[in-house]
KENUNU-272117 format. One record per residue: residue number from 0; residue in three letters; x, y, z of N, C-alpha, C, O in turn. Coordinates in steps of 0.02 Angstrom, whole numbers, plus 50000, padded with zeros to 5 digits. Layout:
<pts>
PT,num,residuo,nX,nY,nZ,caX,caY,caZ,cX,cY,cZ,oX,oY,oZ
PT,NUM,ALA,X,Y,Z,X,Y,Z,X,Y,Z,X,Y,Z
...
</pts>
This chain:
<pts>
PT,num,residuo,nX,nY,nZ,caX,caY,caZ,cX,cY,cZ,oX,oY,oZ
PT,0,GLU,50007,49578,49835,49937,49571,49849,49929,49534,49915,49952,49477,49922
PT,1,ILE,49897,49565,49962,49888,49534,50027,49830,49486,50022,49772,49506,50021
PT,2,ASP,49846,49421,50018,49792,49373,50007,49790,49317,50059,49761,49264,50046
PT,3,SER,49821,49328,50117,49816,49279,50171,49826,49313,50238,49856,49367,50242
PT,4,LYS,49801,49281,50291,49809,49306,50358,49883,49309,50377,49905,49355,50411
PT,5,GLU,49922,49259,50355,49993,49256,50371,50030,49316,50339,50072,49348,50372
PT,6,GLU,50015,49330,50277,50047,49386,50242,50028,49452,50276,50070,49494,50288
PT,7,TYR,49963,49459,50291,49939,49518,50326,49974,49527,50393,49998,49582,50409
PT,8,SER,49979,49474,50433,50009,49479,50499,50083,49499,50495,50106,49540,50536
PT,9,THR,50119,49472,50447,50189,49490,50439,50196,49563,50418,50239,49599,50444
PT,10,LEU,50154,49584,50371,50157,49654,50349,50135,49701,50406,50163,49756,50413
PT,11,GLU,50088,49680,50446,50066,49721,50503,50124,49732,50551,50132,49788,50577
PT,12,LYS,50164,49680,50565,50222,49688,50609,50273,49736,50579,50299,49780,50614
PT,13,GLU,50286,49730,50514,50332,49775,50480,50305,49846,50480,50342,49894,50490
PT,14,TRP,50239,49853,50469,50207,49919,50470,50218,49953,50537,50230,50013,50540
PT,15,LYS,50213,49915,50592,50223,49945,50658,50293,49974,50664,50301,50027,50694
PT,16,ASP,50343,49940,50636,50411,49967,50636,50415,50031,50594,50443,50081,50616
PT,17,VAL,50387,50029,50534,50387,50087,50489,50348,50144,50521,50371,50201,50519
PT,18,ASN,50291,50129,50549,50249,50181,50579,50284,50214,50638,50276,50274,50649
PT,19,GLY,50322,50175,50676,50359,50203,50732,50415,50250,50712,50440,50289,50752
PT,20,GLN,50434,50248,50647,50487,50291,50621,50458,50355,50590,50495,50393,50559
PT,21,ASN,50393,50366,50598,50362,50426,50569,50394,50488,50598,50392,50500,50658
PT,22,GLU,50424,50529,50554,50460,50588,50576,50415,50643,50603,50435,50683,50645
PT,23,CYS,50353,50645,50579,50307,50697,50601,50250,50665,50639,50201,50643,50608
PT,24,GLN,50256,50662,50704,50207,50625,50744,50137,50657,50744,50089,50626,50765
PT,25,ASN,50132,50719,50719,50066,50750,50714,50027,50725,50654,49967,50737,50649
PT,26,ASN,50061,50691,50609,50029,50669,50548,50027,50593,50544,50073,50559,50567
PT,27,GLY,49974,50568,50516,49967,50496,50507,49990,50475,50438,49988,50515,50390
PT,28,VAL,50012,50413,50432,50033,50385,50368,49991,50323,50355,49991,50276,50394
PT,29,SER,49954,50324,50300,49915,50266,50279,49943,50240,50214,49984,50273,50182
PT,30,TRP,49922,50179,50194,49955,50144,50139,49905,50118,50089,49858,50083,50106
PT,31,TRP,49915,50137,50025,49877,50107,49970,49898,50034,49966,49958,50019,49964
PT,32,ILE,49850,49987,49964,49868,49916,49965,49846,49877,49903,49848,49816,49903
PT,33,GLY,49824,49912,49850,49811,49878,49787,49747,49838,49784,49746,49783,49756
PT,34,ILE,49694,49866,49812,49628,49834,49809,49577,49886,49787,49580,49944,49808
PT,35,THR,49531,49866,49743,49482,49913,49717,49415,49879,49701,49413,49818,49689
PT,36,ASP,49361,49918,49701,49297,49895,49676,49273,49942,49620,49213,49949,49609
PT,37,ALA,49320,49974,49586,49304,50023,49534,49266,49992,49475,49225,50026,49444
PT,38,LEU,49278,49929,49460,49243,49897,49403,49171,49880,49420,49126,49886,49378
PT,39,GLU,49159,49859,49482,49092,49841,49504,49085,49857,49578,49119,49826,49619
PT,40,GLU,49043,49904,49595,49034,49926,49664,49019,49866,49709,48973,49827,49697
PT,41,GLY,49060,49860,49763,49050,49807,49812,49087,49743,49796,49091,49698,49838
PT,42,THR,49115,49737,49735,49155,49678,49717,49228,49697,49720,49255,49725,49672
PT,43,TRP,49261,49682,49776,49329,49703,49788,49378,49654,49755,49372,49593,49764
PT,44,ARG,49425,49682,49717,49473,49641,49680,49544,49667,49693,49554,49726,49710
PT,45,LEU,49592,49622,49686,49662,49640,49690,49682,49674,49625,49668,49648,49571
PT,46,ASP,49714,49733,49629,49732,49772,49570,49774,49733,49519,49758,49732,49460
PT,47,TYR,49826,49701,49542,49875,49671,49497,49846,49611,49460,49850,49607,49399
PT,48,SER,49817,49564,49497,49792,49503,49465,49719,49508,49443,49698,49470,49400
PT,49,GLY,49681,49554,49473,49611,49559,49457,49567,49507,49491,49507,49503,49478
PT,50,THR,49597,49467,49535,49559,49414,49568,49520,49442,49628,49538,49493,49657
PT,51,SER,49467,49406,49645,49427,49425,49704,49468,49414,49767,49514,49374,49769
PT,52,LEU,49449,49450,49820,49484,49444,49883,49473,49374,49913,49417,49348,49914
PT,53,LYS,49527,49344,49936,49524,49281,49973,49528,49296,50048,49508,49255,50090
PT,54,PHE,49554,49354,50064,49565,49375,50133,49550,49449,50137,49562,49486,50090
PT,55,SER,49524,49471,50194,49515,49543,50205,49525,49560,50278,49519,49517,50322
PT,56,ALA,49541,49623,50291,49553,49647,50359,49517,49714,50368,49547,49763,50391
PT,57,TRP,49454,49716,50349,49415,49778,50353,49407,49800,50426,49396,49760,50471
PT,58,HIS,49413,49865,50436,49397,49895,50500,49321,49889,50510,49284,49883,50462
PT,59,GLU,49299,49892,50572,49228,49888,50587,49189,49941,50546,49209,49998,50541
PT,60,ASN,49134,49920,50517,49089,49962,50475,49120,49983,50409,49098,50031,50377
PT,61,GLU,49171,49947,50387,49202,49958,50322,49194,49895,50280,49189,49841,50309
PT,62,PRO,49194,49898,50216,49191,49959,50175,49121,49990,50179,49072,49955,50188
PT,63,ASN,49119,50056,50172,49054,50090,50180,49038,50139,50124,48983,50168,50123
PT,64,ASN,49083,50149,50076,49071,50196,50021,49041,50261,50048,48991,50286,50022
PT,65,TRP,49073,50288,50100,49048,50346,50135,49029,50402,50087,49067,50419,50042
PT,66,GLY,48971,50430,50096,48946,50483,50054,48906,50458,49995,48866,50496,49967
PT,67,GLY,48914,50395,49976,48874,50365,49923,48882,50394,49854,48841,50382,49810
PT,68,LYS,48935,50433,49842,48944,50465,49778,48972,50417,49726,48998,50364,49744
PT,69,VAL,48966,50435,49662,48996,50396,49608,49042,50444,49570,49017,50495,49547
PT,70,PRO,49108,50431,49561,49140,50374,49593,49144,50385,49668,49150,50442,49691
PT,71,GLY,49142,50331,49704,49142,50335,49777,49209,50316,49805,49262,50334,49779
PT,72,GLU,49206,50279,49859,49267,50256,49892,49284,50188,49861,49263,50135,49886
PT,73,ASP,49322,50190,49807,49335,50131,49766,49404,50100,49776,49420,50051,49743
PT,74,CYS,49444,50128,49821,49511,50101,49833,49519,50088,49908,49479,50112,49948
PT,75,VAL,49571,50051,49926,49581,50031,49995,49648,50054,50022,49700,50047,49988
PT,76,ILE,49647,50081,50081,49708,50099,50117,49708,50061,50184,49656,50042,50210
PT,77,ALA,49767,50051,50210,49775,50021,50277,49799,50075,50325,49843,50115,50308
PT,78,ASN,49769,50076,50384,49788,50119,50439,49757,50188,50437,49789,50237,50418
PT,79,LEU,49695,50191,50456,49663,50256,50471,49639,50255,50544,49613,50305,50569
PT,80,GLY,49648,50199,50577,49621,50190,50644,49646,50238,50695,49612,50252,50745
PT,81,PHE,49707,50266,50685,49734,50312,50734,49688,50373,50743,49693,50408,50794
PT,82,MET,49644,50385,50694,49598,50443,50700,49549,50433,50757,49528,50481,50789
PT,83,ASN,49531,50370,50770,49484,50357,50825,49517,50320,50883,49483,50289,50923
PT,84,GLY,49583,50324,50887,49619,50294,50942,49633,50220,50935,49656,50188,50982
PT,85,ASP,49620,50192,50876,49630,50121,50864,49683,50114,50810,49668,50094,50753
PT,86,ASP,49745,50128,50828,49800,50126,50780,49811,50054,50757,49837,50013,50796
PT,87,SER,49792,50039,50696,49797,49970,50672,49808,49971,50596,49802,50022,50564
PT,88,PHE,49824,49913,50570,49834,49904,50498,49769,49883,50463,49770,49856,50408
PT,89,ASP,49712,49896,50496,49647,49879,50467,49636,49918,50402,49669,49968,50389
PT,90,TRP,49590,49893,50361,49577,49921,50295,49516,49967,50296,49468,49956,50333
PT,91,PHE,49521,50020,50255,49467,50069,50246,49459,50083,50172,49509,50089,50136
PT,92,ASP,49397,50090,50148,49388,50111,50079,49391,50187,50077,49370,50221,50124
PT,93,THR,49418,50214,50023,49428,50286,50015,49428,50303,49941,49438,50259,49900
PT,94,PRO,49416,50367,49924,49420,50386,49853,49491,50374,49826,49540,50385,49862
PT,95,CYS,49496,50352,49765,49561,50336,49734,49603,50397,49717,49664,50392,49711
PT,96,ALA,49571,50455,49708,49606,50513,49681,49628,50563,49734,49643,50621,49717
PT,97,ILE,49630,50543,49797,49654,50590,49848,49722,50567,49874,49738,50508,49872
PT,98,ARG,49761,50615,49899,49829,50602,49925,49829,50597,50001,49880,50581,50031
PT,99,GLY,49772,50610,50031,49766,50612,50104,49718,50668,50120,49682,50692,50076
PT,100,PHE,49716,50688,50183,49671,50743,50202,49692,50772,50269,49723,50738,50309
PT,101,PRO,49673,50836,50281,49687,50865,50346,49638,50838,50398,49581,50822,50382
PT,102,THR,49661,50832,50460,49616,50810,50513,49600,50866,50561,49543,50870,50586
PT,103,GLU,49647,50909,50575,49637,50968,50617,49695,51015,50604,49742,50997,50568
PT,104,GLN,49694,51073,50634,49745,51123,50621,49815,51094,50631,49833,51072,50686
PT,105,GLY,49855,51094,50578,49924,51072,50581,49934,50997,50579,49991,50973,50585
PT,106,LYS,49880,50960,50570,49886,50887,50569,49852,50860,50506,49810,50893,50476
PT,107,GLY,49872,50800,50487,49841,50771,50428,49863,50699,50418,49901,50671,50458
PT,108,ILE,49837,50669,50365,49851,50600,50348,49875,50599,50276,49843,50629,50232
PT,109,SER,49930,50565,50263,49953,50557,50193,49946,50484,50174,49957,50439,50215
PT,110,PHE,49929,50473,50111,49922,50405,50084,49985,50390,50043,50005,50430,50001
PT,111,ASN,50017,50334,50057,50081,50316,50027,50078,50246,49997,50036,50206,50016
PT,112,PRO,50123,50231,49950,50122,50165,49918,50150,50109,49962,50203,50117,49993
PT,113,LEU,50115,50054,49964,50142,49991,49989,50150,49949,49926,50101,49925,49897
PT,114,CYS,50212,49938,49905,50227,49905,49841,50244,49832,49851,50273,49813,49902
PT,115,GLU,50226,49792,49802,50247,49723,49800,50291,49714,49738,50276,49742,49686
PT,116,GLN,50344,49676,49746,50390,49665,49690,50363,49610,49644,50353,49553,49667
PT,117,TYR,50350,49627,49581,50325,49579,49532,50379,49566,49479,50424,49608,49471
PT,118,PRO,50375,49510,49442,50426,49495,49392,50438,49551,49342,50496,49565,49326
PT,119,GLN,50386,49584,49316,50398,49637,49267,50431,49697,49299,50466,49735,49264
PT,120,ASN,50422,49708,49364,50457,49762,49398,50532,49749,49398,50572,49795,49389
PT,121,LEU,50552,49685,49406,50623,49668,49405,50653,49683,49336,50709,49707,49331
PT,122,GLN,50615,49669,49283,50638,49684,49215,50645,49759,49206,50694,49783,49177
PT,123,ASN,50595,49797,49231,50597,49870,49225,50657,49898,49262,50688,49946,49239
PT,124,LEU,50674,49869,49320,50729,49895,49360,50795,49892,49322,50838,49935,49330
PT,125,GLN,50803,49840,49280,50865,49834,49243,50872,49891,49193,50928,49907,49172
PT,126,GLN,50817,49922,49173,50819,49976,49125,50824,50045,49158,50838,50094,49124
PT,127,LEU,50812,50049,49223,50812,50113,49259,50879,50123,49293,50918,50076,49302
PT,128,ASN,50892,50185,49312,50956,50199,49346,50947,50207,49421,50988,50238,49454
PT,129,ASN,50893,50179,49448,50879,50179,49520,50874,50250,49549,50894,50262,49606
PT,130,SER,50848,50296,49511,50838,50363,49537,50763,50378,49541,50739,50427,49513
PT,131,CYS,50728,50335,49576,50655,50344,49582,50638,50354,49656,50677,50339,49700
PT,132,GLU,50578,50380,49667,50555,50390,49735,50548,50323,49770,50512,50279,49746
PT,133,GLY,50583,50314,49825,50580,50252,49863,50632,50200,49844,50637,50149,49878
PT,134,CYS,50671,50212,49792,50720,50162,49770,50770,50143,49825,50793,50087,49828
PT,135,GLU,50785,50191,49868,50834,50179,49921,50805,50139,49980,50843,50114,50021
PT,136,GLN,50740,50134,49983,50708,50099,50039,50713,50023,50030,50715,49998,49973
PT,137,LYS,50714,49987,50085,50724,49914,50082,50660,49876,50068,50605,49898,50085
PT,138,TRP,50669,49818,50036,50614,49771,50025,50608,49727,50087,50658,49709,50118
PT,139,VAL,50547,49709,50104,50533,49665,50161,50509,49599,50133,50462,49597,50093
PT,140,GLU,50541,49545,50153,50520,49479,50129,50464,49452,50171,50467,49451,50233
PT,141,VAL,50411,49430,50137,50353,49400,50169,50341,49334,50132,50309,49333,50079
PT,142,GLY,50367,49280,50160,50365,49216,50124,50405,49222,50060,50464,49238,50062
PT,143,LYS,50373,49208,50003,50406,49213,49938,50399,49282,49907,50428,49296,49854
PT,144,GLU,50361,49327,49939,50347,49393,49913,50393,49445,49944,50422,49434,49998
PT,145,LYS,50400,49502,49910,50437,49559,49937,50393,49621,49933,50360,49633,49882
PT,146,TYR,50393,49660,49987,50353,49721,49992,50398,49779,50013,50452,49770,50041
PT,147,LYS,50374,49840,49998,50410,49900,50017,50360,49954,50036,50315,49970,49997
PT,148,PHE,50367,49982,50097,50327,50038,50120,50364,50101,50098,50418,50116,50124
PT,149,ILE,50337,50138,50051,50371,50198,50025,50339,50261,50053,50281,50276,50038
PT,150,LYS,50377,50296,50094,50352,50359,50122,50366,50415,50073,50422,50422,50047
PT,151,THR,50315,50455,50059,50323,50512,50015,50313,50576,50055,50285,50574,50110
PT,152,SER,50335,50631,50028,50331,50694,50066,50260,50720,50072,50242,50747,50125
PT,153,ASP,50219,50712,50020,50151,50740,50021,50096,50689,50010,50039,50708,49999
PT,154,GLY,50113,50625,50011,50063,50574,49996,50053,50568,49921,50078,50609,49882
PT,155,THR,50016,50517,49900,50004,50504,49830,49932,50483,49819,49898,50460,49865
PT,156,THR,49907,50492,49758,49844,50462,49739,49857,50388,49726,49915,50367,49725
PT,157,ARG,49805,50349,49717,49814,50278,49703,49852,50268,49638,49896,50225,49634
PT,158,ASP,49836,50308,49585,49871,50302,49521,49945,50321,49527,49987,50289,49497
PT,159,GLN,49960,50373,49565,50029,50393,49576,50066,50338,49614,50124,50324,49599
PT,160,ALA,50033,50308,49663,50064,50253,49701,50081,50195,49654,50135,50165,49660
PT,161,GLU,50036,50180,49609,50049,50125,49561,50111,50140,49518,50152,50095,49507
PT,162,LYS,50118,50202,49495,50176,50220,49454,50241,50216,49494,50292,50192,49469
PT,163,ILE,50239,50238,49557,50298,50233,49600,50317,50160,49609,50376,50143,49607
PT,164,CYS,50268,50118,49621,50282,50046,49631,50311,50015,49568,50355,49972,49572
PT,165,GLU,50287,50035,49510,50313,50007,49447,50388,50022,49438,50424,49983,49407
PT,166,LYS,50411,50079,49466,50481,50099,49458,50526,50069,49512,50587,50075,49507
PT,167,ASN,50497,50037,49562,50537,50008,49616,50549,49935,49608,50582,49904,49650
</pts>
């Protein structure tokens, strides 16, 4: 859970390294970061702990629940700025059930899991045979926390990202 400027800044530096390794430069890679307002519109909470945000890095004019539909844009991804020439790790609200979207002919954006290692994940790992999506990718230490940027072939929904993170 990204809950401080220091944690965000460290992850942003790591993201720049990961983003620079994008194999398909025509496509953007954004990251589910475990924040939602699905329980109460406009009240953003961290998925894992359920606590209110202590820190945020919203892009200008975000969150905006674009389209105003219910359910609306109830989940948060980092890095959509490259669409308007502002490649950054800023946050955007988006629908939870999409894997990404096309931007123009032959180009698109995929949404991928940014996982944090939690104690129950360590217990689960002892029961698994390490044959999960992203298992081979490295953990990044951020203070006392560990994170992993998991690139998937076609992107994931927020729920799929959560399941992938649970297995890592």
